[in-house]
C-alpha positions in Angstrom: 21.0 0.9 25.7 18.9 1.3 22.5 20.0 -1.2 19.8 18.8 -1.1 16.3 16.9 -4.3 15.3 18.8 -6.0 12.5 17.0 -7.8 9.5 19.6 -10.2 8.2 17.3 -11.5 5.6 17.1 -7.9 4.0 20.3 -8.1 2.0 23.9 -9.6 2.2 25.0 -6.4 3.9 22.4 -6.7 6.6 23.5 -10.5 7.1 27.1 -9.5 7.4 26.1 -7.0 10.1 24.2 -9.5 12.1 27.0 -11.8 11.9 29.5 -9.3 13.1 27.1 -8.2 16.0 26.4 -11.9 16.9 30.1 -12.9 17.3 30.8 -9.7 19.1 28.1 -10.4 21.7 29.2 -13.9 22.2 32.6 -12.5 23.2 31.1 -9.8 25.4 33.0 -6.9 23.4 31.5 -3.5 23.0 31.7 -1.9 19.6 34.7 0.3 20.8 36.5 -2.9 22.0 36.0 -4.6 18.7 37.0 -1.4 16.9 40.4 -1.2 19.0 41.1 -4.9 17.9 40.3 -4.2 14.3 41.9 -0.7 13.9 38.7 1.1 13.2 36.4 3.4 15.1 33.4 2.3 17.1 31.2 4.4 14.9 32.5 2.4 11.9 31.7 -0.8 13.6 28.3 0.4 14.3 27.6 1.6 10.7 28.7 -1.9 9.3 26.5 -3.8 11.9 23.4 -1.8 10.9 24.1 -1.8 7.2 24.8 1.9 6.9 28.3 1.1 5.5 29.4 -1.7 3.4 32.4 -3.8 4.5 35.5 -3.4 2.6 37.9 -6.3 1.7 40.2 -5.0 4.4 37.4 -4.7 7.0 36.4 -8.3 6.3 39.8 -9.7 6.5 40.5 -7.7 9.7 37.3 -9.1 11.2 38.3 -12.8 10.5 41.6 -12.1 12.2 39.9 -10.5 15.2 37.5 -13.4 15.7 39.7 -16.2 14.4 37.0 -17.2 11.8 39.4 -18.1 8.8 37.8 -16.4 5.7 34.2 -16.5 6.7 33.9 -12.7 6.8 36.0 -12.3 3.6 33.7 -14.7 1.9 30.6 -12.9 3.3 31.9 -9.5 2.3 32.4 -10.8 -1.3 28.6 -11.5 -1.4 27.8 -8.0 -0.2 29.9 -6.5 -2.9 28.5 -8.8 -5.6 24.9 -7.7 -4.8 22.8 -6.3 -7.6 21.4 -3.6 -5.3 22.9 0.0 -5.2 24.7 0.7 -2.1 22.5 2.6 0.3 19.3 1.1 -1.1 18.8 -1.8 1.3 18.8 0.7 4.2 16.0 2.6 2.6 13.6 -0.2 1.9 12.5 -1.1 5.4 11.5 2.5 5.9 9.6 2.4 2.7 7.6 -0.5 3.8 6.2 1.3 6.9 6.0 4.9 5.5 2.5 6.4 5.6 3.2 8.8 2.6 5.6 8.1 -0.3 6.7 10.7 -2.7 8.7 9.7 -5.9 10.2 11.6 -8.8 11.7 9.5 -11.6 13.5 10.3 -14.9 13.8 7.9 -17.9 12.1 4.9 -16.6 8.9 4.1 -14.6 9.6 3.8 -10.9 9.9 0.3 -9.5 6.7 0.4 -7.4 4.7 1.2 -10.5 6.3 -1.2 -12.9 4.6 -4.3 -14.4 6.6 -7.6 -14.0 7.3 -7.6 -17.8 8.7 -4.1 -17.8 10.9 -4.8 -14.7 12.2 -7.9 -16.4 13.1 -6.0 -19.4 15.2 -3.4 -17.4 17.0 -6.2 -15.6 17.6 -8.1 -18.7 19.1 -5.1 -20.4 21.4 -4.7 -17.4 22.5 -8.3 -17.6 23.2 -8.0 -21.4 25.4 -4.9 -20.7 27.3 -6.8 -18.2 26.4 -4.5 -15.4 24.8 -7.2 -13.2 24.7 -11.0 -13.3 21.6 -13.1 -13.8 21.7 -14.0 -10.1 21.8 -10.2 -9.3 18.9 -9.6 -11.7 16.8 -12.1 -9.9 17.7 -10.5 -6.5 16.5 -7.2 -7.8 13.2 -8.7 -9.2 12.5 -10.5 -6.0 12.9 -7.4 -3.7 10.9 -5.2 -6.3 7.9 -7.7 -5.8 8.3 -7.6 -2.1 8.2 -3.8 -2.2 5.0 -3.8 -4.4 3.3 -6.2 -2.1 4.1 -4.1 0.9 2.0 -1.2 -0.5 -1.1 -3.4 -0.4 -1.2 -3.2 3.5 -4.2 -1.6 5.3 -4.4 1.3 5.5 -2.6 2.0 2.3 0.2 4.5 2.3 -0.6 7.8 0.2 1.7 7.6 -2.8 2.4 10.7 -4.9 4.3 10.3 -8.1 5.8 12.9 -10.5 7.1 11.4 -13.7 9.4 13.1 -16.1 7.8 12.9 -19.6 10.8 10.9 -20.7 9.5 8.1 -18.4 6.3 7.7 -20.7 8.2 8.1 -24.1 11.1 5.8 -23.6 10.2 2.4 -25.1 11.2 -0.5 -22.7 10.7 -4.2 -23.6 8.9 -3.4 -27.0 5.3 -2.0 -27.7 3.4 -4.6 -25.9 5.2 -4.3 -22.6 5.0 -0.5 -22.9 1.2 -0.7 -23.7 0.7 -2.8 -20.6 2.8 -0.4 -18.5 0.9 2.7 -19.6 -2.3 0.8 -18.8 -1.0 0.1 -15.4 -0.3 3.8 -14.8 -3.9 4.7 -15.7 -5.1 2.0 -13.2 -2.9 3.6 -10.6 -4.5 7.0 -11.1 -7.8 5.5 -10.2 -6.7 4.3 -6.7 -8.1 6.5 -3.8 -4.6 6.9 -2.2 -2.6 7.9 -5.1 -1.8 10.9 -7.3 0.3 10.7 -10.5 1.5 13.8 -12.4 3.7 14.3 -15.4 6.5 16.9 -15.6 6.4 17.8 -19.3 9.5 18.5 -21.3 8.5 22.1 -21.7 9.0 22.6 -18.0 12.7 23.1 -18.9 14.9 24.5 -16.3 11.9 24.8 -13.8 12.0 21.1 -13.2 13.3 20.8 -9.5 15.3 17.6 -9.8 17.9 16.0 -12.1 18.1 12.7 -10.4 15.5 10.3 -9.1 14.3 11.1 -5.6 12.2 9.3 -2.8 10.8 11.0 0.1 9.0 9.2 2.9 6.8 10.3 5.7 6.7 7.9 8.6 3.8 7.4 11.2 5.5 9.7 13.7 5.6 12.3 10.9 9.4 12.0 10.6 10.7 12.6 7.0 13.3 10.8 5.2 14.8 11.3 1.7 16.7 8.9 -0.5 18.4 10.0 -3.6 20.7 8.0 -6.1 23.7 8.8 -8.2 25.1 6.4 -10.7 27.4 5.0 -8.1 25.3 4.6 -5.0 22.2 5.7 -3.0 22.1 7.8 0.1 19.4 7.9 2.9 19.0 11.2 4.7 17.0 11.8 7.9 15.1 14.7 9.4 17.6 17.5 8.4 17.7 20.8 6.6 18.4 18.8 3.4 15.2 16.8 3.8 13.2 19.9 4.3 14.7 21.5 1.2 13.9 18.4 -1.0 10.2 18.3 0.3 10.0 22.0 -0.6 11.4 21.4 -4.1 9.1 18.5 -4.5 6.0 20.5 -3.7 7.2 23.1 -6.1 7.6 20.5 -8.8 4.0 19.1 -8.2 2.7 22.8 -8.6 4.6 23.1 -11.9 3.6 19.6 -13.1 0.6 18.8 -15.2 -2.5 18.0 -13.2 -3.6 14.3 -12.8 -6.5 14.8 -15.2 -4.0 16.3 -17.9 -1.3 13.7 -17.1 -3.9 10.9 -17.6 -4.8 12.6 -20.9 -1.1 12.6 -22.0 -0.8 8.9 -21.1 -3.8 8.0 -23.2 -2.5 9.9 -26.3 0.9 8.2 -26.1 -0.9 4.8 -25.8 -2.7 5.8 -29.1 0.5 6.7 -30.7 -0.3 10.4 -31.1 2.1 13.2 -30.2 
């Protein structure tokens, strides 16, 4: 039987899943057998073990009863729910680290993979001040972001295509100095041999293909994955008609967006403070 390799260090949810699988294996139970003891389906058990579904308080309490572990799963479940990462995102990250092609579209802010440390810190500090996340969760976000950026430095480097809505460039984050350094980093990004950066200008209007951030990955076996976010959670989609439709829309967006040369010219104009 094929079993997905788990990476408990990846996130609190992955650690919860590893713990669940480990205790289940110790007792020689199948997923269906554990599911019967807990009142869930085997599919649900599998989704929690592999991090595709977060454990609810009821699930964690029921796991403690099934295994006789006191409140260990309940406490671990609270750590999962208190993470600063959007639900669904930890499942996406390992695929990003091994993708051979990465396509990004972003609105409002520079995508994490292209952020300077100062720009990223300003974003998370703002979230802490709003009470959206704790300082510990902010640190978790910044640590993961640094790991993701480092993963792009592998050899051979992945091809990275980025389309930024014009709002990403014109929204001031962290003050003028932070923004100046961030725009400079974007210009450096355009000079790399494995990257393409384009701007979707405001006058694209209703022709812009997406209204939410989008991540599209191509793996070494040419399988395609898509990750999209709402305000509440992220969702990873595999090789389906939906993924193909999103790839088609992305290519249409690239065709409508400014060329890289024109995009560089816009970034340089914004750096000089000209409209």
